[in-house]
Backbone atoms as SQL, in Angstrom:
CREATE TABLE atoms (id INTEGER PRIMARY KEY, chain TEXT, resi INTEGER, resn TEXT, atom TEXT, x REAL, y REAL, z REAL);
INSERT INTO atoms VALUES
  (1, 'A', 1, 'MET', 'N', -31.638, 5.266, -12.201),
  (2, 'A', 1, 'MET', 'CA', -30.312, 4.704, -12.337),
  (3, 'A', 1, 'MET', 'C', -29.606, 4.681, -10.985),
  (4, 'A', 2, 'ASN', 'N', -28.734, 3.687, -10.835),
  (5, 'A', 2, 'ASN', 'CA', -27.979, 3.530, -9.600),
  (6, 'A', 2, 'ASN', 'C', -26.501, 3.794, -9.881),
  (7, 'A', 3, 'TYR', 'N', -25.991, 4.879, -9.360),
  (8, 'A', 3, 'TYR', 'CA', -24.605, 5.273, -9.610),
  (9, 'A', 3, 'TYR', 'C', -23.632, 4.800, -8.539),
  (10, 'A', 4, 'SER', 'N', -24.119, 4.105, -7.539),
  (11, 'A', 4, 'SER', 'CA', -23.253, 3.747, -6.412),
  (12, 'A', 4, 'SER', 'C', -22.087, 2.851, -6.845),
  (13, 'A', 5, 'GLY', 'N', -22.307, 1.945, -7.776),
  (14, 'A', 5, 'GLY', 'CA', -21.218, 1.079, -8.243),
  (15, 'A', 5, 'GLY', 'C', -20.116, 1.859, -8.935),
  (16, 'A', 6, 'ILE', 'N', -20.499, 2.831, -9.741),
  (17, 'A', 6, 'ILE', 'CA', -19.528, 3.678, -10.439),
  (18, 'A', 6, 'ILE', 'C', -18.759, 4.529, -9.435),
  (19, 'A', 7, 'ILE', 'N', -19.463, 5.069, -8.459),
  (20, 'A', 7, 'ILE', 'CA', -18.819, 5.909, -7.439),
  (21, 'A', 7, 'ILE', 'C', -17.815, 5.095, -6.636),
  (22, 'A', 8, 'VAL', 'N', -18.224, 3.912, -6.184),
  (23, 'A', 8, 'VAL', 'CA', -17.328, 3.053, -5.395),
  (24, 'A', 8, 'VAL', 'C', -16.141, 2.607, -6.248),
  (25, 'A', 9, 'GLY', 'N', -16.402, 2.209, -7.482),
  (26, 'A', 9, 'GLY', 'CA', -15.318, 1.780, -8.360),
  (27, 'A', 9, 'GLY', 'C', -14.295, 2.875, -8.601),
  (28, 'A', 10, 'ALA', 'N', -14.758, 4.086, -8.852),
  (29, 'A', 10, 'ALA', 'CA', -13.848, 5.216, -9.067),
  (30, 'A', 10, 'ALA', 'C', -13.062, 5.533, -7.804),
  (31, 'A', 11, 'ALA', 'N', -13.730, 5.465, -6.663),
  (32, 'A', 11, 'ALA', 'CA', -13.047, 5.762, -5.395),
  (33, 'A', 11, 'ALA', 'C', -11.980, 4.713, -5.087),
  (34, 'A', 12, 'VAL', 'N', -12.289, 3.444, -5.324),
  (35, 'A', 12, 'VAL', 'CA', -11.305, 2.386, -5.055),
  (36, 'A', 12, 'VAL', 'C', -10.136, 2.498, -6.038),
  (37, 'A', 13, 'LEU', 'N', -10.423, 2.838, -7.295),
  (38, 'A', 13, 'LEU', 'CA', -9.340, 3.060, -8.258),
  (39, 'A', 13, 'LEU', 'C', -8.436, 4.198, -7.784),
  (40, 'A', 14, 'LEU', 'N', -9.027, 5.259, -7.262),
  (41, 'A', 14, 'LEU', 'CA', -8.252, 6.369, -6.715),
  (42, 'A', 14, 'LEU', 'C', -7.423, 5.910, -5.517),
  (43, 'A', 15, 'CYS', 'N', -8.004, 5.084, -4.660),
  (44, 'A', 15, 'CYS', 'CA', -7.274, 4.561, -3.497),
  (45, 'A', 15, 'CYS', 'C', -6.062, 3.743, -3.940),
  (46, 'A', 16, 'ILE', 'N', -6.255, 2.885, -4.915),
  (47, 'A', 16, 'ILE', 'CA', -5.143, 2.087, -5.432),
  (48, 'A', 16, 'ILE', 'C', -4.097, 2.997, -6.053),
  (49, 'A', 17, 'GLY', 'N', -4.563, 4.017, -6.775),
  (50, 'A', 17, 'GLY', 'CA', -3.647, 4.973, -7.386),
  (51, 'A', 17, 'GLY', 'C', -2.840, 5.759, -6.372),
  (52, 'A', 18, 'ILE', 'N', -3.380, 5.948, -5.193),
  (53, 'A', 18, 'ILE', 'CA', -2.653, 6.626, -4.119),
  (54, 'A', 18, 'ILE', 'C', -1.706, 5.661, -3.420),
  (55, 'A', 19, 'CYS', 'N', -2.184, 4.442, -3.163),
  (56, 'A', 19, 'CYS', 'CA', -1.397, 3.484, -2.383),
  (57, 'A', 19, 'CYS', 'C', -0.152, 3.000, -3.127),
  (58, 'A', 20, 'HIS', 'N', -0.256, 2.767, -4.422),
  (59, 'A', 20, 'HIS', 'CA', 0.888, 2.199, -5.140),
  (60, 'A', 20, 'HIS', 'C', 2.116, 3.116, -5.108),
  (61, 'A', 21, 'PRO', 'N', 1.985, 4.391, -5.480),
  (62, 'A', 21, 'PRO', 'CA', 3.166, 5.257, -5.367),
  (63, 'A', 21, 'PRO', 'C', 3.630, 5.444, -3.920),
  (64, 'A', 22, 'ALA', 'N', 2.675, 5.407, -2.979),
  (65, 'A', 22, 'ALA', 'CA', 3.050, 5.549, -1.569),
  (66, 'A', 22, 'ALA', 'C', 3.902, 4.366, -1.112),
  (67, 'A', 23, 'VAL', 'N', 3.565, 3.161, -1.573),
  (68, 'A', 23, 'VAL', 'CA', 4.370, 1.981, -1.240),
  (69, 'A', 23, 'VAL', 'C', 5.787, 2.146, -1.791),
  (70, 'A', 24, 'ILE', 'N', 5.901, 2.593, -3.018),
  (71, 'A', 24, 'ILE', 'CA', 7.215, 2.768, -3.641),
  (72, 'A', 24, 'ILE', 'C', 8.045, 3.776, -2.845),
  (73, 'A', 25, 'ARG', 'N', 7.443, 4.896, -2.482),
  (74, 'A', 25, 'ARG', 'CA', 8.176, 5.926, -1.729),
  (75, 'A', 25, 'ARG', 'C', 8.551, 5.455, -0.327),
  (76, 'A', 26, 'MET', 'N', 7.619, 4.731, 0.322),
  (77, 'A', 26, 'MET', 'CA', 7.919, 4.238, 1.673),
  (78, 'A', 26, 'MET', 'C', 9.055, 3.232, 1.650),
  (79, 'A', 27, 'GLU', 'N', 9.039, 2.347, 0.665),
  (80, 'A', 27, 'GLU', 'CA', 10.128, 1.365, 0.590),
  (81, 'A', 27, 'GLU', 'C', 11.440, 2.077, 0.311),
  (82, 'A', 28, 'TYR', 'N', 11.421, 3.081, -0.532),
  (83, 'A', 28, 'TYR', 'CA', 12.632, 3.820, -0.869),
  (84, 'A', 28, 'TYR', 'C', 13.213, 4.507, 0.370),
  (85, 'A', 29, 'HIS', 'N', 12.359, 5.166, 1.141),
  (86, 'A', 29, 'HIS', 'CA', 12.846, 5.954, 2.279),
  (87, 'A', 29, 'HIS', 'C', 12.970, 5.161, 3.578),
  (88, 'A', 30, 'LEU', 'N', 12.046, 4.230, 3.824),
  (89, 'A', 30, 'LEU', 'CA', 12.013, 3.554, 5.116),
  (90, 'A', 30, 'LEU', 'C', 12.340, 2.065, 5.045),
  (91, 'A', 31, 'GLY', 'N', 12.223, 1.471, 3.874),
  (92, 'A', 31, 'GLY', 'CA', 12.463, 0.039, 3.742),
  (93, 'A', 31, 'GLY', 'C', 11.218, -0.767, 4.039),
  (94, 'A', 32, 'LYS', 'N', 11.319, -2.073, 3.822),
  (95, 'A', 32, 'LYS', 'CA', 10.135, -2.920, 3.986),
  (96, 'A', 32, 'LYS', 'C', 9.752, -3.125, 5.446),
  (97, 'A', 33, 'LYS', 'N', 10.618, -2.732, 6.365),
  (98, 'A', 33, 'LYS', 'CA', 10.286, -2.879, 7.780),
  (99, 'A', 33, 'LYS', 'C', 9.169, -1.927, 8.214),
  (100, 'A', 34, 'SER', 'N', 8.773, -1.049, 7.326),
  (101, 'A', 34, 'SER', 'CA', 7.677, -0.130, 7.632),
  (102, 'A', 34, 'SER', 'C', 6.328, -0.709, 7.215),
  (103, 'A', 35, 'TRP', 'N', 6.272, -1.988, 6.933),
  (104, 'A', 35, 'TRP', 'CA', 5.027, -2.638, 6.510),
  (105, 'A', 35, 'TRP', 'C', 3.938, -2.480, 7.559),
  (106, 'A', 36, 'TRP', 'N', 4.283, -2.420, 8.824),
  (107, 'A', 36, 'TRP', 'CA', 3.297, -2.350, 9.893),
  (108, 'A', 36, 'TRP', 'C', 2.465, -1.072, 9.816),
  (109, 'A', 37, 'ILE', 'N', 3.007, -0.029, 9.206),
  (110, 'A', 37, 'ILE', 'CA', 2.244, 1.211, 9.035),
  (111, 'A', 37, 'ILE', 'C', 1.021, 0.942, 8.158),
  (112, 'A', 38, 'TRP', 'N', 1.226, 0.155, 7.096),
  (113, 'A', 38, 'TRP', 'CA', 0.106, -0.215, 6.228),
  (114, 'A', 38, 'TRP', 'C', -0.916, -1.044, 6.990),
  (115, 'A', 39, 'LEU', 'N', -0.444, -1.904, 7.869),
  (116, 'A', 39, 'LEU', 'CA', -1.346, -2.730, 8.669),
  (117, 'A', 39, 'LEU', 'C', -2.216, -1.861, 9.574),
  (118, 'A', 40, 'VAL', 'N', -1.604, -0.934, 10.272),
  (119, 'A', 40, 'VAL', 'CA', -2.340, -0.064, 11.195),
  (120, 'A', 40, 'VAL', 'C', -3.358, 0.794, 10.438),
  (121, 'A', 41, 'ILE', 'N', -2.927, 1.383, 9.335),
  (122, 'A', 41, 'ILE', 'CA', -3.848, 2.223, 8.550),
  (123, 'A', 41, 'ILE', 'C', -5.002, 1.378, 8.016),
  (124, 'A', 42, 'GLY', 'N', -4.683, 0.199, 7.483),
  (125, 'A', 42, 'GLY', 'CA', -5.717, -0.676, 6.946),
  (126, 'A', 42, 'GLY', 'C', -6.719, -1.101, 8.001),
  (127, 'A', 43, 'LEU', 'N', -6.223, -1.473, 9.178),
  (128, 'A', 43, 'LEU', 'CA', -7.130, -1.885, 10.250),
  (129, 'A', 43, 'LEU', 'C', -7.986, -0.723, 10.745),
  (130, 'A', 44, 'CYS', 'N', -7.404, 0.463, 10.804),
  (131, 'A', 44, 'CYS', 'CA', -8.170, 1.642, 11.225),
  (132, 'A', 44, 'CYS', 'C', -9.303, 1.938, 10.240),
  (133, 'A', 45, 'PHE', 'N', -9.003, 1.899, 8.953),
  (134, 'A', 45, 'PHE', 'CA', -10.046, 2.156, 7.963),
  (135, 'A', 45, 'PHE', 'C', -11.081, 1.044, 7.940),
  (136, 'A', 46, 'ALA', 'N', -10.657, -0.209, 8.134),
  (137, 'A', 46, 'ALA', 'CA', -11.605, -1.323, 8.181),
  (138, 'A', 46, 'ALA', 'C', -12.531, -1.164, 9.381),
  (139, 'A', 47, 'GLY', 'N', -11.976, -0.815, 10.528),
  (140, 'A', 47, 'GLY', 'CA', -12.794, -0.598, 11.713),
  (141, 'A', 47, 'GLY', 'C', -13.748, 0.561, 11.540),
  (142, 'A', 48, 'THR', 'N', -13.267, 1.632, 10.936),
  (143, 'A', 48, 'THR', 'CA', -14.121, 2.791, 10.693),
  (144, 'A', 48, 'THR', 'C', -15.271, 2.441, 9.764),
  (145, 'A', 49, 'SER', 'N', -14.986, 1.620, 8.761),
  (146, 'A', 49, 'SER', 'CA', -16.038, 1.263, 7.803),
  (147, 'A', 49, 'SER', 'C', -17.180, 0.492, 8.467),
  (148, 'A', 50, 'LEU', 'N', -16.885, -0.164, 9.582),
  (149, 'A', 50, 'LEU', 'CA', -17.931, -0.909, 10.288),
  (150, 'A', 50, 'LEU', 'C', -18.952, 0.001, 10.972),
  (151, 'A', 51, 'PHE', 'N', -18.550, 1.220, 11.283),
  (152, 'A', 51, 'PHE', 'CA', -19.404, 2.114, 12.061),
  (153, 'A', 51, 'PHE', 'C', -20.008, 3.258, 11.252),
  (154, 'A', 52, 'VAL', 'N', -19.706, 3.309, 9.965),
  (155, 'A', 52, 'VAL', 'CA', -20.278, 4.349, 9.109),
  (156, 'A', 52, 'VAL', 'C', -21.613, 3.845, 8.574),
  (157, 'A', 53, 'SER', 'N', -22.658, 4.636, 8.752),
  (158, 'A', 53, 'SER', 'CA', -23.995, 4.174, 8.357),
  (159, 'A', 53, 'SER', 'C', -24.255, 4.289, 6.854),
  (160, 'A', 54, 'ASN', 'N', -23.588, 5.206, 6.180),
  (161, 'A', 54, 'ASN', 'CA', -23.781, 5.379, 4.743),
  (162, 'A', 54, 'ASN', 'C', -23.111, 4.217, 4.005),
  (163, 'A', 55, 'GLN', 'N', -23.893, 3.494, 3.221),
  (164, 'A', 55, 'GLN', 'CA', -23.400, 2.289, 2.548),
  (165, 'A', 55, 'GLN', 'C', -22.261, 2.584, 1.575),
  (166, 'A', 56, 'ILE', 'N', -22.370, 3.638, 0.809),
  (167, 'A', 56, 'ILE', 'CA', -21.334, 3.964, -0.182),
  (168, 'A', 56, 'ILE', 'C', -20.041, 4.351, 0.512),
  (169, 'A', 57, 'VAL', 'N', -20.130, 5.211, 1.513),
  (170, 'A', 57, 'VAL', 'CA', -18.934, 5.649, 2.241),
  (171, 'A', 57, 'VAL', 'C', -18.296, 4.462, 2.966),
  (172, 'A', 58, 'SER', 'N', -19.097, 3.612, 3.564),
  (173, 'A', 58, 'SER', 'CA', -18.578, 2.431, 4.247),
  (174, 'A', 58, 'SER', 'C', -17.840, 1.516, 3.275),
  (175, 'A', 59, 'THR', 'N', -18.392, 1.339, 2.089),
  (176, 'A', 59, 'THR', 'CA', -17.761, 0.500, 1.071),
  (177, 'A', 59, 'THR', 'C', -16.451, 1.109, 0.592),
  (178, 'A', 60, 'ILE', 'N', -16.432, 2.401, 0.415),
  (179, 'A', 60, 'ILE', 'CA', -15.198, 3.078, -0.014),
  (180, 'A', 60, 'ILE', 'C', -14.125, 2.953, 1.070),
  (181, 'A', 61, 'LEU', 'N', -14.499, 3.137, 2.322),
  (182, 'A', 61, 'LEU', 'CA', -13.540, 2.984, 3.424),
  (183, 'A', 61, 'LEU', 'C', -13.005, 1.557, 3.480),
  (184, 'A', 62, 'GLY', 'N', -13.879, 0.576, 3.275),
  (185, 'A', 62, 'GLY', 'CA', -13.437, -0.815, 3.248),
  (186, 'A', 62, 'GLY', 'C', -12.505, -1.085, 2.080),
  (187, 'A', 63, 'GLY', 'N', -12.801, -0.502, 0.931),
  (188, 'A', 63, 'GLY', 'CA', -11.909, -0.660, -0.225),
  (189, 'A', 63, 'GLY', 'C', -10.544, -0.048, 0.033),
  (190, 'A', 64, 'PHE', 'N', -10.538, 1.130, 0.664),
  (191, 'A', 64, 'PHE', 'CA', -9.259, 1.754, 0.998),
  (192, 'A', 64, 'PHE', 'C', -8.514, 0.927, 2.035),
  (193, 'A', 65, 'ALA', 'N', -9.245, 0.353, 2.985),
  (194, 'A', 65, 'ALA', 'CA', -8.621, -0.487, 4.012),
  (195, 'A', 65, 'ALA', 'C', -7.888, -1.665, 3.367),
  (196, 'A', 66, 'PHE', 'N', -8.552, -2.329, 2.449),
  (197, 'A', 66, 'PHE', 'CA', -7.934, -3.499, 1.841),
  (198, 'A', 66, 'PHE', 'C', -6.874, -3.125, 0.815),
  (199, 'A', 67, 'SER', 'N', -6.947, -1.925, 0.259),
  (200, 'A', 67, 'SER', 'CA', -5.841, -1.438, -0.569),
  (201, 'A', 67, 'SER', 'C', -4.594, -1.246, 0.288),
  (202, 'A', 68, 'CYS', 'N', -4.784, -0.742, 1.495),
  (203, 'A', 68, 'CYS', 'CA', -3.664, -0.570, 2.423),
  (204, 'A', 68, 'CYS', 'C', -3.110, -1.923, 2.863),
  (205, 'A', 69, 'LEU', 'N', -3.989, -2.861, 3.148),
  (206, 'A', 69, 'LEU', 'CA', -3.522, -4.192, 3.539),
  (207, 'A', 69, 'LEU', 'C', -2.779, -4.870, 2.390),
  (208, 'A', 70, 'TRP', 'N', -3.219, -4.644, 1.169),
  (209, 'A', 70, 'TRP', 'CA', -2.504, -5.160, 0.002),
  (210, 'A', 70, 'TRP', 'C', -1.124, -4.502, -0.093),
  (211, 'A', 71, 'GLY', 'N', -1.011, -3.276, 0.404),
  (212, 'A', 71, 'GLY', 'CA', 0.268, -2.570, 0.409),
  (213, 'A', 71, 'GLY', 'C', 1.346, -3.304, 1.195),
  (214, 'A', 72, 'ILE', 'N', 0.946, -4.116, 2.171),
  (215, 'A', 72, 'ILE', 'CA', 1.920, -4.911, 2.929),
  (216, 'A', 72, 'ILE', 'C', 2.637, -5.873, 1.989),
  (217, 'A', 73, 'LEU', 'N', 1.875, -6.583, 1.178),
  (218, 'A', 73, 'LEU', 'CA', 2.477, -7.501, 0.199),
  (219, 'A', 73, 'LEU', 'C', 3.310, -6.728, -0.812),
  (220, 'A', 74, 'GLU', 'N', 2.784, -5.619, -1.275),
  (221, 'A', 74, 'GLU', 'CA', 3.505, -4.826, -2.264),
  (222, 'A', 74, 'GLU', 'C', 4.816, -4.264, -1.708),
  (223, 'A', 75, 'MET', 'N', 4.843, -3.982, -0.425),
  (224, 'A', 75, 'MET', 'CA', 6.068, -3.483, 0.203),
  (225, 'A', 75, 'MET', 'C', 7.184, -4.528, 0.076),
  (226, 'A', 76, 'HIS', 'N', 6.851, -5.787, 0.331),
  (227, 'A', 76, 'HIS', 'CA', 7.843, -6.850, 0.216),
  (228, 'A', 76, 'HIS', 'C', 8.224, -7.093, -1.246),
  (229, 'A', 77, 'GLN', 'N', 7.239, -7.001, -2.130),
  (230, 'A', 77, 'GLN', 'CA', 7.517, -7.177, -3.547),
  (231, 'A', 77, 'GLN', 'C', 8.372, -6.020, -4.089),
  (232, 'A', 78, 'GLN', 'N', 8.152, -4.830, -3.566),
  (233, 'A', 78, 'GLN', 'CA', 8.907, -3.664, -4.027),
  (234, 'A', 78, 'GLN', 'C', 10.390, -3.817, -3.715),
  (235, 'A', 79, 'GLU', 'N', 10.705, -4.376, -2.558),
  (236, 'A', 79, 'GLU', 'CA', 12.116, -4.591, -2.239),
  (237, 'A', 79, 'GLU', 'C', 12.740, -5.546, -3.255),
  (238, 'A', 80, 'LYS', 'N', 12.014, -6.568, -3.663),
  (239, 'A', 80, 'LYS', 'CA', 12.525, -7.495, -4.683),
  (240, 'A', 80, 'LYS', 'C', 12.707, -6.788, -6.017),
  (241, 'A', 81, 'ARG', 'N', 11.794, -5.886, -6.359),
  (242, 'A', 81, 'ARG', 'CA', 11.921, -5.134, -7.604),
  (243, 'A', 81, 'ARG', 'C', 13.160, -4.247, -7.581),
  (244, 'A', 82, 'VAL', 'N', 13.439, -3.658, -6.433),
  (245, 'A', 82, 'VAL', 'CA', 14.635, -2.817, -6.302),
  (246, 'A', 82, 'VAL', 'C', 15.885, -3.671, -6.459),
  (247, 'A', 83, 'LEU', 'N', 15.886, -4.849, -5.832),
  (248, 'A', 83, 'LEU', 'CA', 17.048, -5.732, -5.927),
  (249, 'A', 83, 'LEU', 'C', 17.285, -6.201, -7.367),
  (250, 'A', 84, 'ARG', 'N', 16.210, -6.340, -8.137),
  (251, 'A', 84, 'ARG', 'CA', 16.341, -6.738, -9.544),
  (252, 'A', 84, 'ARG', 'C', 16.765, -5.577, -10.434),
  (253, 'A', 85, 'GLY', 'N', 16.735, -4.365, -9.888),
  (254, 'A', 85, 'GLY', 'CA', 17.122, -3.195, -10.662),
  (255, 'A', 85, 'GLY', 'C', 15.977, -2.553, -11.418),
  (256, 'A', 86, 'TRP', 'N', 14.756, -2.955, -11.135),
  (257, 'A', 86, 'TRP', 'CA', 13.599, -2.390, -11.823),
  (258, 'A', 86, 'TRP', 'C', 13.241, -1.016, -11.290),
  (259, 'A', 87, 'PHE', 'N', 13.609, -0.733, -10.040),
  (260, 'A', 87, 'PHE', 'CA', 13.360, 0.555, -9.411),
  (261, 'A', 87, 'PHE', 'C', 14.667, 1.029, -8.792),
  (262, 'A', 88, 'PRO', 'N', 14.861, 2.335, -8.666),
  (263, 'A', 88, 'PRO', 'CA', 16.108, 2.834, -8.073),
  (264, 'A', 88, 'PRO', 'C', 16.180, 2.530, -6.583),
  (265, 'A', 89, 'GLU', 'N', 17.391, 2.262, -6.122),
  (266, 'A', 89, 'GLU', 'CA', 17.575, 2.049, -4.688),
  (267, 'A', 89, 'GLU', 'C', 18.015, 3.347, -4.034),
  (268, 'A', 90, 'ASN', 'N', 17.679, 3.474, -2.789),
  (269, 'A', 90, 'ASN', 'CA', 18.068, 4.638, -2.015),
  (270, 'A', 90, 'ASN', 'C', 19.570, 4.528, -1.725),
  (271, 'A', 91, 'PRO', 'N', 20.372, 5.489, -2.174),
  (272, 'A', 91, 'PRO', 'CA', 21.820, 5.408, -1.937),
  (273, 'A', 91, 'PRO', 'C', 22.178, 5.337, -0.449),
  (274, 'A', 92, 'LYS', 'N', 21.336, 5.893, 0.401),
  (275, 'A', 92, 'LYS', 'CA', 21.595, 5.842, 1.840),
  (276, 'A', 92, 'LYS', 'C', 21.437, 4.428, 2.392),
  (277, 'A', 93, 'ARG', 'N', 20.724, 3.576, 1.666),
  (278, 'A', 93, 'ARG', 'CA', 20.489, 2.207, 2.118),
  (279, 'A', 93, 'ARG', 'C', 21.224, 1.199, 1.239),
  (280, 'A', 94, 'HIS', 'N', 22.254, 1.649, 0.533),
  (281, 'A', 94, 'HIS', 'CA', 23.001, 0.776, -0.378),
  (282, 'A', 94, 'HIS', 'C', 23.599, -0.435, 0.346),
  (283, 'A', 95, 'ASP', 'N', 24.133, -0.218, 1.542),
  (284, 'A', 95, 'ASP', 'CA', 24.734, -1.336, 2.279),
  (285, 'A', 95, 'ASP', 'C', 23.701, -2.412, 2.599),
  (286, 'A', 96, 'TYR', 'N', 22.494, -2.004, 2.910),
  (287, 'A', 96, 'TYR', 'CA', 21.423, -2.964, 3.195),
  (288, 'A', 96, 'TYR', 'C', 21.115, -3.806, 1.963),
  (289, 'A', 97, 'TYR', 'N', 20.951, -3.145, 0.828),
  (290, 'A', 97, 'TYR', 'CA', 20.660, -3.867, -0.412),
  (291, 'A', 97, 'TYR', 'C', 21.825, -4.774, -0.800),
  (292, 'A', 98, 'GLU', 'N', 23.023, -4.287, -0.596),
  (293, 'A', 98, 'GLU', 'CA', 24.204, -5.091, -0.930),
  (294, 'A', 98, 'GLU', 'C', 24.278, -6.340, -0.065),
  (295, 'A', 99, 'SER', 'N', 23.927, -6.218, 1.209),
  (296, 'A', 99, 'SER', 'CA', 23.933, -7.401, 2.074),
  (297, 'A', 99, 'SER', 'C', 22.883, -8.419, 1.623),
  (298, 'A', 100, 'LEU', 'N', 21.750, -7.945, 1.125),
  (299, 'A', 100, 'LEU', 'CA', 20.741, -8.873, 0.604),
  (300, 'A', 100, 'LEU', 'C', 21.228, -9.542, -0.680),
  (301, 'A', 101, 'ARG', 'N', 21.908, -8.809, -1.514),
  (302, 'A', 101, 'ARG', 'CA', 22.426, -9.399, -2.751),
  (303, 'A', 101, 'ARG', 'C', 23.503, -10.434, -2.464),
  (304, 'A', 102, 'ASN', 'N', 24.301, -10.217, -1.431),
  (305, 'A', 102, 'ASN', 'CA', 25.377, -11.150, -1.098),
  (306, 'A', 102, 'ASN', 'C', 24.884, -12.429, -0.434),
  (307, 'A', 103, 'ARG', 'N', 23.669, -12.416, 0.089),
  (308, 'A', 103, 'ARG', 'CA', 23.101, -13.626, 0.706),
  (309, 'A', 103, 'ARG', 'C', 22.825, -14.713, -0.324),
  (310, 'A', 104, 'LYS', 'N', 22.570, -14.296, -1.539),
  (311, 'A', 104, 'LYS', 'CA', 22.181, -15.267, -2.571),
  (312, 'A', 104, 'LYS', 'C', 23.335, -15.960, -3.185);
């Protein structure tokens, strides 16, 4: 039997499970302007995956890399969710959110 698909699938699910709450917390505390952090982390993991000889580990690193890169889109979407009231806004950044609401 070949368990590599199950191992990679579980690891990528774990990566997504880590990235999603991290995006929510980062947007809450730092705002969407912190999207570049996801870019740097994603590129670092993608680059690392190119040099790892173990196929399973390389695939998991690549999956985590692209989960981080997907976090860039989610960061922008999270700000929209906050503006719609689906997620709580950071009271320290209320003026920022209010200025976005007044633009519309």
